[in-house]
VOPAGU-2260 file (C-alpha; in pm, 1 decimal, decimal comma):
REM VOPAGU-2260
SITE   aa  ch    i         X         Y         Z
SITE  MET   A    0    8414,1   10591,0    9541,4
SITE  LEU   A    1    8115,9   10808,0    9638,7
SITE  LEU   A    2    8144,9   10692,4    9996,3
SITE  GLY   A    3    8525,0   10784,3   10011,2
SITE  LEU   A    4    8474,6   11112,2    9853,3
SITE  LEU   A    5    8188,4   11190,1   10120,5
SITE  LEU   A    6    8396,8   11064,9   10401,9
SITE  ALA   A    7    8694,8   11287,2   10278,8
SITE  PHE   A    8    8461,8   11595,1   10288,6
SITE  ARG   A    9    8310,4   11497,6   10628,6
SITE  ARG   A   10    8678,4   11490,9   10775,2
SITE  GLU   A   11    8723,6   11873,0   10670,8
SITE  ASP   A   12    8371,3   11942,9   10830,1
SITE  GLU   A   13    8383,2   11979,0   11207,3
SITE  ASN   A   14    7989,8   11936,0   11250,1
SITE  PRO   A   15    7834,8   11713,3   10954,5
SITE  SER   A   16    7482,3   11748,1   10912,9
SITE  PRO   A   17    7221,6   11480,6   10993,8
SITE  ARG   A   18    7167,1   11480,7   10610,7
SITE  SER   A   19    7527,0   11382,8   10533,0
SITE  ASN   A   20    7493,2   11112,7   10793,9
SITE  LYS   A   21    7197,9   10991,9   10635,6
SITE  LEU   A   22    7369,7   10984,9   10285,2
SITE  GLU   A   23    7676,9   10817,2   10439,4
SITE  THR   A   24    7452,9   10538,9   10572,0
SITE  ARG   A   25    7289,8   10485,2   10251,9
SITE  LEU   A   26    7597,1   10494,5   10046,2
SITE  ASP   A   27    7765,0   10234,9   10302,3
SITE  ILE   A   28    7453,7   10004,7   10262,4
SITE  PHE   A   29    7487,1   10058,0    9888,2
SITE  ALA   A   30    7852,0    9972,2    9872,8
SITE  ARG   A   31    7820,3    9644,1   10064,9
SITE  VAL   A   32    7508,0    9528,9    9877,3
SITE  ALA   A   33    7668,3    9600,7    9539,3
SITE  ALA   A   34    7986,1    9426,2    9612,1
SITE  VAL   A   35    7827,8    9109,1    9735,6
SITE  LEU   A   36    7573,7    9119,6    9448,2
SITE  GLY   A   37    7849,8    9163,6    9194,5
SITE  ILE   A   38    8039,5    8860,4    9332,4
SITE  THR   A   39    7753,9    8641,2    9364,6
SITE  ILE   A   40    7636,4    8717,8    9002,4
SITE  SER   A   41    7983,7    8655,2    8880,6
SITE  LEU   A   42    8006,6    8312,4    9059,1
SITE  TYR   A   43    7655,9    8216,9    8936,9
SITE  ASP   A   44    7751,1    8339,4    8564,7
SITE  PHE   A   45    8069,7    8117,1    8569,1
SITE  GLY   A   46    7873,0    7830,1    8739,0
SITE  GLY   A   47    8070,2    7855,2    9058,5
SITE  ILE   A   48    8452,0    7836,6    9116,1
SITE  THR   A   49    8561,0    7534,7    8880,3
SITE  VAL   A   50    8940,8    7641,1    8823,3
SITE  VAL   A   51    9240,2    7755,0    9032,1
SITE  ASN   A   52    9233,9    8081,0    8831,6
SITE  GLN   A   53    8894,6    8175,2    8960,7
SITE  TRP   A   54    9006,3    8135,8    9312,0
SITE  VAL   A   55    9292,0    8366,9    9243,6
SITE  GLU   A   56    9067,6    8618,3    9068,1
SITE  LEU   A   57    8828,9    8610,9    9360,2
SITE  GLY   A   58    9132,9    8712,7    9583,3
SITE  VAL   A   59    9199,5    8994,8    9348,9
SITE  VAL   A   60    8839,4    9129,0    9355,2
SITE  VAL   A   61    8771,5    9068,1    9734,4
SITE  GLY   A   62    9099,2    9232,7    9810,8
SITE  PHE   A   63    9031,0    9549,6    9592,0
SITE  LEU   A   64    8667,7    9594,7    9717,4
SITE  ILE   A   65    8720,9    9532,2   10076,6
SITE  GLY   A   66    9041,1    9717,4   10081,2
SITE  THR   A   67    8915,0   10028,6    9919,0
SITE  TYR   A   68    8593,2   10002,5   10134,4
SITE  ARG   A   69    8815,5    9972,4   10446,9
SITE  LEU   A   70    9039,7   10252,1   10345,9
SITE  ALA   A   71    8756,4   10490,8   10259,9
SITE  LYS   A   72    8637,2   10416,9   10637,6
SITE  ASP   A   73    9007,0   10530,9   10742,7
SITE  LYS   A   74    9074,0   10157,9   10868,3
SITE  LEU   A   75    9434,7   10026,0   10870,2
SITE  ASP   A   76    9325,1    9681,6   10772,8
SITE  GLY   A   77    9237,7    9803,4   10416,5
SITE  TYR   A   78    9608,6    9780,0   10334,4
SITE  LEU   A   79    9615,5    9416,3   10438,3
SITE  TRP   A   80    9327,9    9362,3   10189,4
SITE  PHE   A   81    9554,6    9521,7    9931,2
SITE  LEU   A   82    9830,1    9276,9   10015,5
SITE  LEU   A   83    9569,4    9005,8    9926,7
SITE  MET   A   84    9465,5    9187,1    9582,4
SITE  ASN   A   85    9832,9    9233,3    9495,9
SITE  GLY   A   86    9939,7    8868,9    9589,4
SITE  SER   A   87    9655,7    8738,6    9402,4
SITE  ALA   A   88    9716,6    8924,6    9094,5
SITE  GLY   A   89   10073,4    8853,4    9106,3
SITE  VAL   A   90    9981,1    8473,3    9123,8
SITE  LEU   A   91    9741,8    8501,5    8836,3
SITE  MET   A   92   10008,3    8682,4    8616,2
SITE  TYR   A   93   10262,0    8391,3    8699,4
SITE  ILE   A   94    9992,8    8118,9    8631,8
SITE  GLN   A   95    9927,4    8276,2    8292,8
SITE  ASP   A   96   10302,5    8311,2    8220,6
SITE  TYR   A   97   10332,6    8678,4    8247,3
SITE  LYS   A   98   10642,8    8674,2    8467,2
SITE  TRP   A   99   10711,9    9053,3    8410,4
SITE  LEU   A  100   10371,7    9139,4    8541,2
SITE  ALA   A  101   10414,2    8898,8    8834,7
SITE  VAL   A  102   10733,2    9083,8    8947,3
SITE  GLN   A  103   10550,7    9399,0    8917,1
SITE  GLN   A  104   10266,2    9290,1    9153,2
SITE  ALA   A  105   10544,7    9158,4    9395,3
SITE  LEU   A  106   10693,6    9518,8    9392,0
SITE  SER   A  107   10363,1    9655,7    9444,8
SITE  LEU   A  108   10352,2    9459,7    9789,8
SITE  ILE   A  109   10646,8    9660,7    9895,7
SITE  PHE   A  110   10458,5    9981,6    9834,2
SITE  VAL   A  111   10146,6    9852,2   10007,4
SITE  LEU   A  112   10361,9    9752,8   10297,8
SITE  ASP   A  113   10545,3   10072,6   10330,9
SITE  ALA   A  114   10204,8   10269,0   10309,2
SITE  TYR   A  115   10069,4   10023,7   10604,0
SITE  ARG   A  116   10384,1   10094,6   10808,6
SITE  MET   A  117   10376,8   10469,4   10765,4
SITE  LYS   A  118    9990,7   10488,0   10854,5
SITE  ARG   A  119   10042,5   10288,6   11154,8
SITE  ARG   A  120   10326,0   10502,5   11260,9
SITE  LEU   A  121   10096,1   10815,8   11220,5
SITE  GLN   A  122    9827,5   10646,1   11421,8
SITE  ALA   A  123   10077,2   10575,0   11699,1
SITE  ILE   A  124   10188,9   10943,3   11706,8
SITE  LYS   A  125    9814,0   11057,8   11723,0
SITE  VAL   A  126    9751,9   10822,9   12025,3
SITE  SER   A  127   10057,0   10931,5   12206,4
SITE  ARG   A  128    9951,6   11308,5   12162,1
SITE  VAL   A  129    9606,0   11224,2   12297,0
SITE  ARG   A  130    9751,6   11064,3   12592,9
SITE  ALA   A  131    9979,9   11340,3   12672,4
């Protein structure tokens, strides 16, 4: 979250300072290490992946972590990782017999796809303006 906040402030600042560049690099490294370490400790704690639910839960966690990280970096593929997250959460809810929550996750996929489509369109508009 700190990395996303810093990047949002940097976008407003035309000339970021070397100090903010160094902080961004450190937060970037911290975010990557924390994500990998958290997933590794979780897998170790549960003794690896032993049931289907754990695969689906891993999809939720990985989709959220990478999706949030990529969106903070203003990368379009963050939305695709959110599709993994919502799809995995929907499957998990269905497996655990929470049908209504599975339907809600399916509806969330529509919102993520719409956000992806709109962001892609905005990027295409920006590219066409730069070329003109």
